[in-house]
DRENPA-3360 file (N, C-alpha, C; in nm, 2 decimals, always signed):
BEGIN
1 = XXXXXXXX = +6.81/+4.27/-0.30/+6.70/+4.26/-0.21/+6.60/+4.37/-0.24 ~ +6.65/+4.50/-0.24/+6.56/+4.61/-0.27/+6.50/+4.60/-0.41 ~ +6.58/+4.56/-0.51/+6.53/+4.55/-0.64/+6.42/+4.45/-0.66 ~ +6.43/+4.34/-0.58/+6.33/+4.23/-0.58/+6.20/+4.29/-0.53 ~ +6.20/+4.37/-0.42/+6.08/+4.42/-0.36/+6.02/+4.52/-0.46 ~ +6.10/+4.61/-0.52/+6.05/+4.70/-0.62/+5.99/+4.63/-0.74 ~ +6.05/+4.53/-0.79/+5.99/+4.45/-0.90/+5.86/+4.39/-0.86 ~ +5.85/+4.34/-0.74/+5.73/+4.28/-0.69/+5.62/+4.38/-0.68;
9 = XXXXXXXX = +5.65/+4.50/-0.64/+5.55/+4.61/-0.63/+5.51/+4.65/-0.77 ~ +5.60/+4.66/-0.86/+5.57/+4.69/-1.00/+5.47/+4.59/-1.06 ~ +5.50/+4.46/-1.04/+5.42/+4.35/-1.10/+5.28/+4.36/-1.03 ~ +5.28/+4.38/-0.90/+5.15/+4.39/-0.83/+5.06/+4.50/-0.88 ~ +5.12/+4.62/-0.91/+5.05/+4.73/-0.97/+5.00/+4.70/-1.10 ~ +5.08/+4.64/-1.19/+5.03/+4.61/-1.33/+4.92/+4.51/-1.32 ~ +4.94/+4.40/-1.25/+4.84/+4.29/-1.24/+4.71/+4.35/-1.18 ~ +4.72/+4.42/-1.07/+4.61/+4.48/-1.01/+4.53/+4.57/-1.10;
17 = XXXXXXXX = +4.60/+4.65/-1.18/+4.54/+4.74/-1.28/+4.46/+4.66/-1.38 ~ +4.52/+4.55/-1.43/+4.46/+4.47/-1.53/+4.33/+4.40/-1.47 ~ +4.34/+4.36/-1.35/+4.22/+4.31/-1.29/+4.11/+4.41/-1.28 ~ +4.14/+4.53/-1.24/+4.04/+4.64/-1.24/+3.98/+4.67/-1.38 ~ +4.07/+4.66/-1.48/+4.02/+4.69/-1.62/+3.92/+4.58/-1.66 ~ +3.95/+4.46/-1.63/+3.86/+4.35/-1.66/+3.73/+4.36/-1.58 ~ +3.74/+4.39/-1.45/+3.62/+4.41/-1.37/+3.53/+4.52/-1.42 ~ +3.60/+4.63/-1.46/+3.52/+4.75/-1.51/+3.45/+4.71/-1.64;
25 = XXXXXXXX = +3.51/+4.63/-1.73/+3.45/+4.58/-1.85/+3.33/+4.50/-1.82 ~ +3.34/+4.41/-1.72/+3.23/+4.33/-1.68/+3.11/+4.41/-1.63 ~ +3.14/+4.51/-1.54/+3.04/+4.60/-1.49/+2.97/+4.68/-1.61 ~ +3.05/+4.73/-1.70/+3.00/+4.81/-1.81/+2.91/+4.72/-1.90 ~ +2.96/+4.61/-1.93/+2.88/+4.52/-2.02/+2.75/+4.48/-1.96 ~ +2.75/+4.44/-1.83/+2.62/+4.40/-1.77/+2.53/+4.52/-1.75 ~ +2.58/+4.64/-1.73/+2.50/+4.76/-1.72/+2.44/+4.80/-1.85 ~ +2.52/+4.78/-1.96/+2.47/+4.81/-2.09/+2.35/+4.72/-2.13;
33 = XXXXXXXX = +2.36/+4.60/-2.09/+2.25/+4.50/-2.11/+2.13/+4.54/-2.04 ~ +2.14/+4.59/-1.92/+2.03/+4.63/-1.84/+1.99/+4.78/-1.86 ~ +2.07/+4.85/-1.93/+2.05/+4.99/-1.96/+2.04/+5.08/-1.84 ~ +2.14/+5.06/-1.75/+2.15/+5.14/-1.63/+2.26/+5.24/-1.64 ~ +2.23/+5.37/-1.65/+2.32/+5.47/-1.67/+2.43/+5.49/-1.56 ~ +2.39/+5.49/-1.44/+2.49/+5.51/-1.33/+2.59/+5.39/-1.32 ~ +2.55/+5.27/-1.35/+2.64/+5.16/-1.35/+2.73/+5.16/-1.47 ~ +2.69/+5.21/-1.58/+2.78/+5.22/-1.70/+2.89/+5.32/-1.66;
41 = XXXXXXXX = +2.85/+5.43/-1.60/+2.95/+5.53/-1.56/+3.05/+5.47/-1.46 ~ +3.00/+5.40/-1.36/+3.09/+5.33/-1.27/+3.18/+5.24/-1.33 ~ +3.14/+5.16/-1.43/+3.22/+5.07/-1.50/+3.33/+5.13/-1.58 ~ +3.29/+5.24/-1.65/+3.39/+5.32/-1.73/+3.50/+5.38/-1.64 ~ +3.46/+5.43/-1.52/+3.56/+5.49/-1.43/+3.64/+5.38/-1.37 ~ +3.59/+5.26/-1.35/+3.67/+5.15/-1.30/+3.78/+5.12/-1.41 ~ +3.74/+5.11/-1.54/+3.84/+5.09/-1.64/+3.94/+5.19/-1.65 ~ +3.90/+5.32/-1.64/+4.00/+5.43/-1.64/+4.10/+5.42/-1.52;
49 = XXXXXXXX = +4.04/+5.39/-1.40/+4.13/+5.37/-1.28/+4.23/+5.26/-1.30 ~ +4.18/+5.15/-1.35/+4.27/+5.04/-1.38/+4.38/+5.07/-1.48 ~ +4.35/+5.15/-1.58/+4.45/+5.19/-1.68/+4.55/+5.28/-1.61 ~ +4.50/+5.37/-1.52/+4.60/+5.46/-1.46/+4.69/+5.38/-1.36 ~ +4.64/+5.28/-1.30/+4.72/+5.20/-1.21/+4.83/+5.12/-1.29 ~ +4.78/+5.07/-1.40/+4.88/+5.00/-1.49/+4.99/+5.09/-1.54 ~ +4.95/+5.21/-1.58/+5.04/+5.31/-1.63/+5.14/+5.35/-1.52 ~ +5.09/+5.37/-1.40/+5.18/+5.40/-1.28/+5.28/+5.29/-1.26;
57 = XXXXXXXX = +5.24/+5.16/-1.27/+5.33/+5.05/-1.26/+5.44/+5.05/-1.36 ~ +5.40/+5.08/-1.49/+5.50/+5.08/-1.60/+5.59/+5.20/-1.58 ~ +5.54/+5.32/-1.54/+5.62/+5.44/-1.52/+5.72/+5.42/-1.40 ~ +5.67/+5.35/-1.30/+5.75/+5.32/-1.18/+5.87/+5.24/-1.22 ~ +5.85/+5.14/-1.31/+5.96/+5.05/-1.35/+6.06/+5.13/-1.44 ~ +6.02/+5.23/-1.51/+6.12/+5.30/-1.59/+6.19/+5.40/-1.51 ~ +6.13/+5.45/-1.40/+6.20/+5.55/-1.32/+6.30/+5.48/-1.23 ~ +6.26/+5.37/-1.17/+6.35/+5.30/-1.08/+6.44/+5.21/-1.14;
% end
């Protein structure tokens, strides 16, 4: 039971991080087209945050 919950949390973290990476790429791409500096920065940081969330999910699965 506990392992099922932990696996669900791991999958949620990995999928959530992937969604953030894709969303950050969309923000960055549209901001580059419009040449908006602050939006490009926001998109890049969203990509970085998504990558960190994915990494945390993977590390969580190796520790537990």
